[in-house]
C-alpha positions as CSV (number, residue, x, y, z in Angstrom):
1,M,75.1,83.6,101.9
2,V,75.9,79.9,102.4
3,P,79.2,79.2,104.1
4,L,81.3,76.6,102.2
5,R,83.0,74.0,104.4
6,I,86.1,72.6,102.8
7,G,87.1,69.3,104.3
8,D,86.5,69.7,108.0
9,Q,87.2,73.5,108.0
10,E,84.5,76.1,108.5
11,P,85.1,79.3,106.6
12,T,85.9,81.7,109.4
13,L,88.2,84.8,109.3
14,T,90.3,83.2,112.0
15,G,90.7,80.1,109.9
16,V,91.8,82.1,106.9
17,E,94.2,84.2,108.9
18,E,95.8,81.2,110.6
19,G,96.0,79.3,107.3
20,D,93.5,76.5,108.3
21,Y,90.9,77.3,105.7
22,P,92.4,76.5,102.3
23,Y,90.7,79.3,100.2
24,W,90.8,83.1,100.5
25,Q,91.0,86.0,98.1
26,T,92.2,89.5,98.3
27,E,90.0,92.1,96.7
28,Y,91.6,95.3,95.3
29,A,90.1,98.7,94.3
30,Y,92.0,100.3,91.5
31,S,91.8,103.9,90.2
32,Y,93.8,106.3,88.1
33,G,95.4,108.2,91.0
34,R,93.5,109.3,94.1
35,A,89.7,109.4,93.7
36,P,88.6,113.1,93.5
37,D,87.0,114.6,96.6
38,G,83.3,114.3,96.4
39,S,83.3,111.6,93.7
40,I,81.3,108.5,93.7
41,A,84.5,106.5,93.8
42,Q,85.7,108.3,96.9
43,A,82.3,107.8,98.6
44,F,82.3,104.0,97.7
45,L,85.9,103.5,99.0
46,G,85.0,105.4,102.2
47,F,81.9,103.2,102.6
48,L,84.0,100.0,102.3
49,T,86.8,101.1,104.6
50,V,85.4,103.4,107.3
51,E,81.6,103.7,107.2
52,A,78.6,101.4,107.3
53,G,80.2,99.0,104.8
54,R,82.8,98.1,107.4
55,E,80.0,97.1,109.8
56,T,78.3,95.1,107.0
57,L,81.4,93.4,105.8
58,G,83.0,93.0,109.2
59,P,81.9,89.4,109.9
60,Y,83.1,88.4,106.4
61,A,86.1,90.4,105.5
62,R,89.1,92.2,106.9
63,L,91.2,95.1,105.6
64,C,94.8,94.2,105.0
65,S,95.8,96.7,107.6
66,E,93.8,94.7,110.2
67,V,95.2,91.2,109.7
68,D,98.1,89.7,111.8
69,K,99.9,88.6,108.6
70,P,99.5,91.4,106.1
71,G,101.8,89.5,103.7
72,L,98.7,87.3,102.9
73,C,97.2,90.3,101.2
74,E,100.1,90.6,98.7
75,P,99.7,89.0,95.2
76,G,101.5,85.7,95.0
């Protein structure tokens, strides 16, 4: 991964959350209803939100429930 500096701003989570870094994107996971217990979809969502995926993505991404301004996660 190569961080992309825009202007004088480094791409940090703090910069995005405070509005200093001019680009960010919210990622959504869609399904038809709740993913069935034991399904690959449920396992993947669990991986992203509570398991090893959180540790892997931690330096690069936040869950909307973790940010100071959750309104930033809503579509504009």
